C-alpha angles and dihedrals in degrees: 000000000000090000091052092049092050090049091050093049092047091049092049093049091048091051092050091047093049092048092051091048091048092052091051093046094047091052095048126013101030097049099036128073112159092188094057125071132174117206141182133007118347085014089287091292123144111247106254098211104178096345116082114228134180108263120226098349115215093005108049098010101043106157099275128080109307117172148125098060122189129179127206116247090258091048090233097111132048134191127190143163118261119189147153117254093260094040093239082138123026130159145147121266126198133201130183134194117245121181090343096309125103112229126230110283114258133190109269114251093245094049105052101114117103091200098081143023121266113181149142104049120197126179120211123238098279097033095244095115132043121197124198143162123247142161091215118142121276128225096004092306115150094215126088117252133209112282112284137175117256135180135209126200120224112247109188108297093346141045135258127235117299115266121206115228110237129254091278085079107015124064134166088263098076130258126216146169104035114201127177132209125212091261092051101259113151123222118191143147127249129196110233120213087258089063093249117129119223132189117243133190126208120187119218108231129169092350098311141082116253125223105292121246122219112237119230116279126000 
């Protein structure tokens, strides 16, 4: 019994140590490369046309999970999901262009907690709102929730506090992948009780989202 307890304690300490090291590494080494710079429009990348190419090597595409990219309307700001392979840590990074050079990606101000997942950013048409998915707690709870869609409002050069979309959009089943049209309609996916994910569309009418409609087929 004593041997089992010692093994459990050693395993727990190793897990805590590895998690702390991962946090430090994610915030420094993996998102910083002083010898690499991206400049100009489209981050200086060659347009791929019909041939897929790695985007922003070493800075945006850095060997871990990099996905869900969204540009500002002026193409001077970029947000994307950054995660470990098992999603034990997943957040949204942001980079901006300054004097023609894109700065080192940093964790967005509304996504700094390591305690929950914050992913899938999507800016609206004029860049004043940013929607994302997160399992963060609701109503001051300390427990994680199912994944819901949230929004932040731009306040000058930063963002306000995350706002949970109401039950018209969010359910206990889990909502993901928000995407906005020019007229404000919201597309997203929802996990049905069967485990199948479907795409839904909710029109934005008179300042509010309408009841979403499931699109044909899964």
